[in-house]
C-alpha atoms as an extended CHARMM CRD file, in Angstrom:
* protein
*
       218  EXT
         1         1  MET       CA             -9.2140000000       -9.0100000000       -1.0110000000  PROA      1               0.0000000000
         2         2  ASN       CA            -12.3430000000       -7.4260000000       -2.4510000000  PROA      2               0.0000000000
         3         3  GLY       CA             -9.5830000000       -4.7460000000       -4.2290000000  PROA      3               0.0000000000
         4         4  ILE       CA            -10.1920000000       -0.7450000000       -4.0210000000  PROA      4               0.0000000000
         5         5  ALA       CA            -13.2740000000        0.0370000000       -5.8320000000  PROA      5               0.0000000000
         6         6  PRO       CA            -13.7780000000        4.1380000000       -6.6220000000  PROA      6               0.0000000000
         7         7  ARG       CA            -16.2350000000        6.3610000000       -4.6940000000  PROA      7               0.0000000000
         8         8  TYR       CA            -17.5780000000        9.6620000000       -4.9470000000  PROA      8               0.0000000000
         9         9  CYS       CA            -15.8250000000       12.2270000000       -2.9600000000  PROA      9               0.0000000000
        10        10  LEU       CA            -16.6210000000       15.9020000000       -2.8770000000  PROA      10              0.0000000000
        11        11  GLU       CA            -13.8830000000       18.2400000000       -4.4150000000  PROA      11              0.0000000000
        12        12  ASP       CA            -13.4440000000       22.1490000000       -3.3370000000  PROA      12              0.0000000000
        13        13  VAL       CA            -14.0320000000       24.1640000000       -6.4300000000  PROA      13              0.0000000000
        14        14  ARG       CA            -14.7900000000       27.3130000000       -5.2680000000  PROA      14              0.0000000000
        15        15  TRP       CA            -11.5020000000       28.3590000000       -7.1320000000  PROA      15              0.0000000000
        16        16  MET       CA            -13.3430000000       27.6540000000      -10.2210000000  PROA      16              0.0000000000
        17        17  GLY       CA            -15.4680000000       30.1940000000       -9.7100000000  PROA      17              0.0000000000
        18        18  LEU       CA            -18.3770000000       28.3470000000      -10.6380000000  PROA      18              0.0000000000
        19        19  ASP       CA            -22.1340000000       30.5970000000       -8.3910000000  PROA      19              0.0000000000
        20        20  GLY       CA            -23.3450000000       28.3650000000       -6.3400000000  PROA      20              0.0000000000
        21        21  PHE       CA            -20.8360000000       25.3960000000       -6.8800000000  PROA      21              0.0000000000
        22        22  ASN       CA            -18.4690000000       24.7370000000       -4.0010000000  PROA      22              0.0000000000
        23        23  TYR       CA            -18.3770000000       21.9140000000       -4.2610000000  PROA      23              0.0000000000
        24        24  LEU       CA            -18.6540000000       18.7720000000       -6.4600000000  PROA      24              0.0000000000
        25        25  GLY       CA            -18.1690000000       14.4150000000       -6.5220000000  PROA      25              0.0000000000
        26        26  PHE       CA            -16.3770000000       13.2600000000       -8.9820000000  PROA      26              0.0000000000
        27        27  PRO       CA            -15.1530000000        9.5300000000       -8.3060000000  PROA      27              0.0000000000
        28        28  MET       CA            -11.7460000000        8.7180000000       -7.0240000000  PROA      28              0.0000000000
        29        29  SER       CA            -10.0800000000        6.3590000000       -5.2310000000  PROA      29              0.0000000000
        30        30  CYS       CA             -6.7510000000        8.2180000000       -3.2220000000  PROA      30              0.0000000000
        31        31  PHE       CA             -3.3510000000        7.1610000000       -2.1940000000  PROA      31              0.0000000000
        32        32  CYS       CA             -0.4910000000        9.1770000000       -0.9100000000  PROA      32              0.0000000000
        33        33  ASP       CA              3.4910000000        9.2380000000       -1.3560000000  PROA      33              0.0000000000
        34        34  ILE       CA              4.3430000000       10.0740000000        1.5700000000  PROA      34              0.0000000000
        35        35  PRO       CA              7.7680000000        9.0330000000        3.1010000000  PROA      35              0.0000000000
        36        36  LEU       CA              7.6080000000        7.0460000000        7.0370000000  PROA      36              0.0000000000
        37        37  SER       CA              9.3930000000        9.5950000000        8.9950000000  PROA      37              0.0000000000
        38        38  ARG       CA              5.7660000000       12.0090000000        7.8290000000  PROA      38              0.0000000000
        39        39  ILE       CA              3.3580000000        9.0460000000        8.1490000000  PROA      39              0.0000000000
        40        40  SER       CA              1.8060000000       10.0830000000       11.1220000000  PROA      40              0.0000000000
        41        41  GLU       CA              1.3050000000       13.3700000000        9.6040000000  PROA      41              0.0000000000
        42        42  HSD       CA             -1.6680000000       10.8890000000        7.1930000000  PROA      42              0.0000000000
        43        43  THR       CA             -2.5800000000        9.0820000000       10.2500000000  PROA      43              0.0000000000
        44        44  ASP       CA             -3.9020000000       11.1010000000       12.8240000000  PROA      44              0.0000000000
        45        45  PHE       CA             -5.9730000000       12.2380000000       10.4500000000  PROA      45              0.0000000000
        46        46  TYR       CA             -7.0770000000        9.4900000000        7.8920000000  PROA      46              0.0000000000
        47        47  GLY       CA             -7.0460000000        6.5820000000       10.5640000000  PROA      47              0.0000000000
        48        48  MET       CA             -4.4190000000        3.9470000000       12.0550000000  PROA      48              0.0000000000
        49        49  TYR       CA             -4.3600000000        1.5460000000        9.7730000000  PROA      49              0.0000000000
        50        50  GLY       CA             -3.1360000000        1.1560000000        6.3870000000  PROA      50              0.0000000000
        51        51  ILE       CA             -1.7660000000       -0.1900000000        3.1670000000  PROA      51              0.0000000000
        52        52  GLY       CA              1.1020000000        0.6140000000        1.4780000000  PROA      52              0.0000000000
        53        53  LEU       CA              1.1200000000       -0.3290000000       -1.7360000000  PROA      53              0.0000000000
        54        54  SER       CA              4.0340000000       -0.5040000000       -4.2410000000  PROA      54              0.0000000000
        55        55  LYS       CA              4.3740000000        1.5200000000       -7.5770000000  PROA      55              0.0000000000
        56        56  GLY       CA              4.8000000000       -1.1040000000       -9.5930000000  PROA      56              0.0000000000
        57        57  TRP       CA              1.2840000000       -1.3060000000       -8.8350000000  PROA      57              0.0000000000
        58        58  GLY       CA              0.3580000000        2.6160000000       -8.7030000000  PROA      58              0.0000000000
        59        59  ALA       CA              2.0460000000        2.3170000000      -12.6870000000  PROA      59              0.0000000000
        60        60  LYS       CA             -0.1190000000       -0.2040000000      -14.0080000000  PROA      60              0.0000000000
        61        61  ASN       CA             -3.5460000000        0.6310000000      -12.4260000000  PROA      61              0.0000000000
        62        62  LYS       CA             -2.3980000000        3.9840000000      -13.9390000000  PROA      62              0.0000000000
        63        63  LEU       CA             -2.9220000000        6.3910000000      -10.7690000000  PROA      63              0.0000000000
        64        64  ASN       CA             -2.0400000000       10.1880000000      -11.4520000000  PROA      64              0.0000000000
        65        65  PRO       CA              0.0400000000       12.4350000000       -8.9830000000  PROA      65              0.0000000000
        66        66  VAL       CA             -2.9360000000       15.4190000000       -8.7080000000  PROA      66              0.0000000000
        67        67  ALA       CA             -2.4130000000       18.5020000000      -10.0210000000  PROA      67              0.0000000000
        68        68  TYR       CA             -1.7340000000       21.4250000000       -6.9740000000  PROA      68              0.0000000000
        69        69  SER       CA             -2.4920000000       24.7660000000       -8.6000000000  PROA      69              0.0000000000
        70        70  PRO       CA             -2.2830000000       27.9360000000       -5.7720000000  PROA      70              0.0000000000
        71        71  GLN       CA             -5.3360000000       30.4150000000       -6.2190000000  PROA      71              0.0000000000
        72        72  GLY       CA             -4.9170000000       31.6220000000       -9.5370000000  PROA      72              0.0000000000
        73        73  GLY       CA             -1.9770000000       29.3520000000      -10.3490000000  PROA      73              0.0000000000
        74        74  GLN       CA             -1.7020000000       28.6060000000      -14.3290000000  PROA      74              0.0000000000
        75        75  ILE       CA             -3.4280000000       25.2900000000      -13.6980000000  PROA      75              0.0000000000
        76        76  GLN       CA             -6.7420000000       26.4980000000      -12.3600000000  PROA      76              0.0000000000
        77        77  GLU       CA             -6.8250000000       28.3530000000      -15.4370000000  PROA      77              0.0000000000
        78        78  LEU       CA             -6.1400000000       26.5570000000      -18.4660000000  PROA      78              0.0000000000
        79        79  MET       CA             -9.1890000000       24.3530000000      -16.2950000000  PROA      79              0.0000000000
        80        80  LYS       CA            -11.3170000000       27.3710000000      -16.5910000000  PROA      80              0.0000000000
        81        81  PHE       CA             -9.8600000000       28.7420000000      -20.0150000000  PROA      81              0.0000000000
        82        82  LEU       CA            -11.0550000000       24.4730000000      -21.3340000000  PROA      82              0.0000000000
        83        83  PHE       CA            -14.1070000000       24.7810000000      -19.5820000000  PROA      83              0.0000000000
        84        84  ASN       CA            -15.3180000000       27.7320000000      -21.0100000000  PROA      84              0.0000000000
        85        85  GLU       CA            -13.8100000000       27.5240000000      -24.2970000000  PROA      85              0.0000000000
        86        86  SER       CA            -16.3440000000       23.6740000000      -24.5270000000  PROA      86              0.0000000000
        87        87  ALA       CA            -19.1520000000       25.8510000000      -22.8050000000  PROA      87              0.0000000000
        88        88  SER       CA            -19.5770000000       28.3050000000      -25.9030000000  PROA      88              0.0000000000
        89        89  ASP       CA            -18.9160000000       25.8770000000      -29.0390000000  PROA      89              0.0000000000
        90        90  THR       CA            -21.9530000000       24.5000000000      -31.5640000000  PROA      90              0.0000000000
        91        91  ASP       CA            -20.0750000000       20.9610000000      -32.3640000000  PROA      91              0.0000000000
        92        92  GLU       CA            -22.1430000000       18.6240000000      -30.2690000000  PROA      92              0.0000000000
        93        93  GLU       CA            -20.5200000000       16.1840000000      -30.9950000000  PROA      93              0.0000000000
        94        94  PHE       CA            -17.3010000000       18.0610000000      -29.4300000000  PROA      94              0.0000000000
        95        95  ILE       CA            -18.7550000000       19.6520000000      -27.4120000000  PROA      95              0.0000000000
        96        96  GLU       CA            -19.1360000000       16.3380000000      -25.7890000000  PROA      96              0.0000000000
        97        97  LYS       CA            -15.7890000000       14.8870000000      -25.6470000000  PROA      97              0.0000000000
        98        98  SER       CA            -14.4290000000       17.7670000000      -24.7370000000  PROA      98              0.0000000000
        99        99  ASN       CA            -16.5760000000       17.5550000000      -21.4720000000  PROA      99              0.0000000000
       100       100  LEU       CA            -15.7430000000       14.1930000000      -20.5920000000  PROA      100             0.0000000000
       101       101  HSD       CA            -12.1230000000       14.6140000000      -21.5130000000  PROA      101             0.0000000000
       102       102  ALA       CA            -12.2370000000       18.6560000000      -19.3740000000  PROA      102             0.0000000000
       103       103  LEU       CA            -14.4670000000       16.4350000000      -16.5780000000  PROA      103             0.0000000000
       104       104  LYS       CA            -11.1170000000       13.8120000000      -15.9890000000  PROA      104             0.0000000000
       105       105  LEU       CA             -8.4170000000       17.0030000000      -15.8580000000  PROA      105             0.0000000000
       106       106  TRP       CA            -10.8080000000       18.8650000000      -13.3170000000  PROA      106             0.0000000000
       107       107  SER       CA            -10.7660000000       15.6400000000      -11.2600000000  PROA      107             0.0000000000
       108       108  LEU       CA             -7.3160000000       15.2260000000      -10.8400000000  PROA      108             0.0000000000
       109       109  ILE       CA             -6.4010000000       19.1020000000      -10.3740000000  PROA      109             0.0000000000
       110       110  LYS       CA             -6.9440000000       19.8810000000       -6.6310000000  PROA      110             0.0000000000
       111       111  PRO       CA             -5.8440000000       23.2950000000       -4.8450000000  PROA      111             0.0000000000
       112       112  THR       CA             -2.4340000000       23.6780000000       -2.9720000000  PROA      112             0.0000000000
       113       113  THR       CA             -4.8850000000       24.5670000000        0.4250000000  PROA      113             0.0000000000
       114       114  GLY       CA             -8.8380000000       24.0290000000        1.0360000000  PROA      114             0.0000000000
       115       115  ASN       CA            -11.7290000000       22.5680000000        2.5310000000  PROA      115             0.0000000000
       116       116  MET       CA            -12.7470000000       18.8220000000        3.1810000000  PROA      116             0.0000000000
       117       117  ILE       CA            -16.1490000000       18.1600000000        4.2070000000  PROA      117             0.0000000000
       118       118  VAL       CA            -15.6440000000       15.6040000000        7.0320000000  PROA      118             0.0000000000
       119       119  SER       CA            -18.8510000000       13.7630000000        8.9070000000  PROA      119             0.0000000000
       120       120  GLY       CA            -20.6600000000       17.3210000000        7.5750000000  PROA      120             0.0000000000
       121       121  ASN       CA            -17.6480000000       19.7500000000        8.7450000000  PROA      121             0.0000000000
       122       122  ILE       CA            -16.2650000000       22.0350000000        6.8090000000  PROA      122             0.0000000000
       123       123  ILE       CA            -11.9250000000       21.2870000000        7.3630000000  PROA      123             0.0000000000
       124       124  GLU       CA             -9.3170000000       22.6980000000        6.3570000000  PROA      124             0.0000000000
       125       125  LYS       CA             -6.6940000000       21.2800000000        4.6140000000  PROA      125             0.0000000000
       126       126  GLU       CA             -2.9380000000       22.3910000000        3.3740000000  PROA      126             0.0000000000
       127       127  PHE       CA             -3.2120000000       19.1310000000        0.5020000000  PROA      127             0.0000000000
       128       128  TYR       CA              0.0260000000       19.5200000000       -0.9610000000  PROA      128             0.0000000000
       129       129  GLN       CA              1.6990000000       17.4480000000        2.0560000000  PROA      129             0.0000000000
       130       130  GLU       CA             -0.6200000000       14.8650000000        1.4260000000  PROA      130             0.0000000000
       131       131  ASN       CA              1.5620000000       13.6240000000       -1.7090000000  PROA      131             0.0000000000
       132       132  GLU       CA             -1.9200000000       12.3540000000       -3.7570000000  PROA      132             0.0000000000
       133       133  TRP       CA             -2.7250000000       10.1690000000       -6.4910000000  PROA      133             0.0000000000
       134       134  ARG       CA             -5.0250000000        8.9440000000       -7.2640000000  PROA      134             0.0000000000
       135       135  PHE       CA             -7.1700000000        7.1650000000       -9.6260000000  PROA      135             0.0000000000
       136       136  VAL       CA            -10.3060000000        7.8150000000      -11.6900000000  PROA      136             0.0000000000
       137       137  PRO       CA            -11.9650000000        5.1910000000      -13.9470000000  PROA      137             0.0000000000
       138       138  PRO       CA            -14.4710000000        6.6790000000      -17.0320000000  PROA      138             0.0000000000
       139       139  PHE       CA            -17.1230000000        8.6160000000      -15.9250000000  PROA      139             0.0000000000
       140       140  GLU       CA            -19.7930000000       10.7420000000      -17.0620000000  PROA      140             0.0000000000
       141       141  ASN       CA            -21.8780000000       12.7250000000      -14.0890000000  PROA      141             0.0000000000
       142       142  MET       CA            -20.2130000000       14.5200000000      -11.1880000000  PROA      142             0.0000000000
       143       143  ILE       CA            -22.5890000000       15.2810000000       -8.7490000000  PROA      143             0.0000000000
       144       144  GLU       CA            -23.7320000000       18.2190000000       -6.8980000000  PROA      144             0.0000000000
       145       145  GLN       CA            -22.9950000000       19.1440000000       -2.7010000000  PROA      145             0.0000000000
       146       146  VAL       CA            -26.7900000000       19.3480000000       -2.4830000000  PROA      146             0.0000000000
       147       147  ASP       CA            -27.1120000000       16.1550000000       -3.9280000000  PROA      147             0.0000000000
       148       148  PHE       CA            -24.0490000000       14.4550000000       -3.4420000000  PROA      148             0.0000000000
       149       149  GLU       CA            -25.9880000000       12.2070000000       -0.3380000000  PROA      149             0.0000000000
       150       150  LYS       CA            -28.9370000000       11.3340000000       -2.1220000000  PROA      150             0.0000000000
       151       151  GLU       CA            -26.7350000000       10.4910000000       -5.7340000000  PROA      151             0.0000000000
       152       152  ARG       CA            -23.7310000000        8.9610000000       -4.8100000000  PROA      152             0.0000000000
       153       153  ILE       CA            -25.0390000000        5.8230000000       -3.2570000000  PROA      153             0.0000000000
       154       154  GLU       CA            -26.3200000000        4.4720000000       -6.9880000000  PROA      154             0.0000000000
       155       155  GLU       CA            -23.4030000000        6.9040000000       -8.3110000000  PROA      155             0.0000000000
       156       156  ASN       CA            -20.7680000000        4.6840000000       -7.0180000000  PROA      156             0.0000000000
       157       157  LYS       CA            -21.7960000000        1.0080000000       -8.0230000000  PROA      157             0.0000000000
       158       158  VAL       CA            -21.7300000000        2.6230000000      -12.0430000000  PROA      158             0.0000000000
       159       159  VAL       CA            -17.9130000000        2.9850000000      -10.7940000000  PROA      159             0.0000000000
       160       160  GLN       CA            -17.1870000000        0.3910000000       -8.9540000000  PROA      160             0.0000000000
       161       161  LYS       CA            -16.7760000000       -2.0710000000      -12.2220000000  PROA      161             0.0000000000
       162       162  HSD       CA            -13.4290000000       -0.2300000000      -11.9180000000  PROA      162             0.0000000000
       163       163  THR       CA            -12.5950000000       -1.6600000000       -8.3840000000  PROA      163             0.0000000000
       164       164  LEU       CA             -8.4690000000       -2.0080000000       -8.4070000000  PROA      164             0.0000000000
       165       165  GLN       CA             -7.7570000000       -5.4790000000       -7.1810000000  PROA      165             0.0000000000
       166       166  ILE       CA             -4.2480000000       -5.7460000000       -5.8980000000  PROA      166             0.0000000000
       167       167  SER       CA             -2.6450000000       -9.0340000000       -4.5860000000  PROA      167             0.0000000000
       168       168  PRO       CA              0.0380000000       -9.8460000000       -1.3230000000  PROA      168             0.0000000000
       169       169  THR       CA              3.0020000000       -9.6710000000       -3.9710000000  PROA      169             0.0000000000
       170       170  ASP       CA              1.3600000000       -6.1790000000       -4.1220000000  PROA      170             0.0000000000
       171       171  ILE       CA              1.6650000000       -4.9640000000       -0.5640000000  PROA      171             0.0000000000
       172       172  ARG       CA              4.7290000000       -3.1900000000        1.2720000000  PROA      172             0.0000000000
       173       173  TYR       CA              3.0030000000       -2.0980000000        4.6300000000  PROA      173             0.0000000000
       174       174  LEU       CA             -0.0080000000       -3.9820000000        6.4890000000  PROA      174             0.0000000000
       175       175  PHE       CA              0.3760000000       -0.5100000000        8.5610000000  PROA      175             0.0000000000
       176       176  VAL       CA             -1.7730000000       -1.1010000000       11.9100000000  PROA      176             0.0000000000
       177       177  GLN       CA             -2.5400000000        0.4930000000       15.5860000000  PROA      177             0.0000000000
       178       178  LYS       CA             -0.8440000000       -1.2590000000       18.2640000000  PROA      178             0.0000000000
       179       179  ASP       CA              0.7890000000       -4.4160000000       18.5370000000  PROA      179             0.0000000000
       180       180  SER       CA             -1.8260000000       -6.0720000000       19.7270000000  PROA      180             0.0000000000
       181       181  ASP       CA             -3.4210000000       -6.3940000000       16.5470000000  PROA      181             0.0000000000
       182       182  ILE       CA             -0.8000000000       -7.4260000000       14.9840000000  PROA      182             0.0000000000
       183       183  PRO       CA             -1.7090000000      -11.6890000000       15.6870000000  PROA      183             0.0000000000
       184       184  ARG       CA             -6.0360000000      -11.2730000000       14.4800000000  PROA      184             0.0000000000
       185       185  LEU       CA             -4.4040000000       -9.8120000000       10.9580000000  PROA      185             0.0000000000
       186       186  VAL       CA             -2.0300000000      -12.8140000000       11.2240000000  PROA      186             0.0000000000
       187       187  ASP       CA             -5.1210000000      -15.0150000000       12.0180000000  PROA      187             0.0000000000
       188       188  PHE       CA             -7.5850000000      -13.2730000000        8.5290000000  PROA      188             0.0000000000
       189       189  ILE       CA             -4.3760000000      -13.9380000000        6.4650000000  PROA      189             0.0000000000
       190       190  ASN       CA             -3.8260000000      -17.6420000000        7.0470000000  PROA      190             0.0000000000
       191       191  ASN       CA             -7.5180000000      -18.4150000000        7.4390000000  PROA      191             0.0000000000
       192       192  LYS       CA             -8.9210000000      -15.8480000000        4.3430000000  PROA      192             0.0000000000
       193       193  LEU       CA             -5.8860000000      -15.6810000000        1.9340000000  PROA      193             0.0000000000
       194       194  GLY       CA             -5.6590000000      -19.1050000000        1.5250000000  PROA      194             0.0000000000
       195       195  HSD       CA             -6.4360000000      -19.8350000000       -2.4100000000  PROA      195             0.0000000000
       196       196  PHE       CA             -2.7730000000      -17.2980000000       -2.6070000000  PROA      196             0.0000000000
       197       197  PRO       CA              0.6200000000      -18.5700000000       -2.0060000000  PROA      197             0.0000000000
       198       198  LEU       CA              1.1760000000      -19.9010000000        1.1320000000  PROA      198             0.0000000000
       199       199  ASN       CA              5.2240000000      -18.9600000000        0.4990000000  PROA      199             0.0000000000
       200       200  ASP       CA              3.3110000000      -14.7620000000       -0.9880000000  PROA      200             0.0000000000
       201       201  LEU       CA              1.6290000000      -14.7540000000        2.7850000000  PROA      201             0.0000000000
       202       202  LYS       CA              4.5610000000      -15.9590000000        5.0550000000  PROA      202             0.0000000000
       203       203  ILE       CA              6.2130000000      -12.9320000000        2.5080000000  PROA      203             0.0000000000
       204       204  LEU       CA              3.1500000000      -10.7600000000        3.5070000000  PROA      204             0.0000000000
       205       205  GLN       CA              2.5290000000      -11.5520000000        7.3630000000  PROA      205             0.0000000000
       206       206  SER       CA              6.0700000000      -10.5440000000        8.2740000000  PROA      206             0.0000000000
       207       207  ARG       CA              5.0530000000       -6.6520000000        6.0350000000  PROA      207             0.0000000000
       208       208  ILE       CA              2.8670000000       -6.3850000000        8.7870000000  PROA      208             0.0000000000
       209       209  VAL       CA              4.2380000000       -2.8010000000       10.7840000000  PROA      209             0.0000000000
       210       210  SER       CA              2.8880000000       -1.4490000000       14.3510000000  PROA      210             0.0000000000
       211       211  LEU       CA              2.5600000000        2.2260000000       14.3280000000  PROA      211             0.0000000000
       212       212  GLU       CA              2.9890000000        1.9660000000       18.0920000000  PROA      212             0.0000000000
       213       213  THR       CA              6.2410000000        0.3350000000       17.6130000000  PROA      213             0.0000000000
       214       214  LEU       CA              6.7790000000        2.6600000000       13.8080000000  PROA      214             0.0000000000
       215       215  GLN       CA              6.7960000000        5.8410000000       16.4910000000  PROA      215             0.0000000000
       216       216  TYR       CA              9.5990000000        4.9560000000       18.3260000000  PROA      216             0.0000000000
       217       217  ASP       CA             12.0040000000        4.2430000000       15.9760000000  PROA      217             0.0000000000
       218       218  LEU       CA             11.2100000000        7.5520000000       13.7110000000  PROA      218             0.0000000000
């Protein structure tokens, strides 16, 4: 169990109105806060395997809900103002500090609807339906879309030291696609996680949920 490492992701920033900057890469680890009754919406898009973590774990690791803003909304306008103000200031120390704060804020703002780039394809998405929370590590560099594939591997190495650690007691659900996946996951828990307390591992096994079975109960 190696934890959850932040990774650079391209974000739709067309709302900023910057010439030539439609997508920018920020480092983050992303999570969603949705009820089980809506889980199929998420798994159908992102995949049929996942980990459900406690909210206490999220608070301990300083996860933050994304600030969704419609086109022209107040949060977007505030961000544009801060960006323009820091760019026009002449105090170099202030510029450096304010830019870092502005970048962190920018990385936590998401339009209510926008585009995602998935395997090179642009997909329109209603982002606000995801109830996204994020961990954004300290960082100094954004990656422009044109340089993303070239730079992201090295930049991911820089932020990897901020990997979020997980223990069995942090986990509320382990989602697998089918019932037939469960024995293999139980074997993994027993064979690879033996350095954790045995009772914690027994409880962890009880938290395995098959989406195949769950769909009949919702």
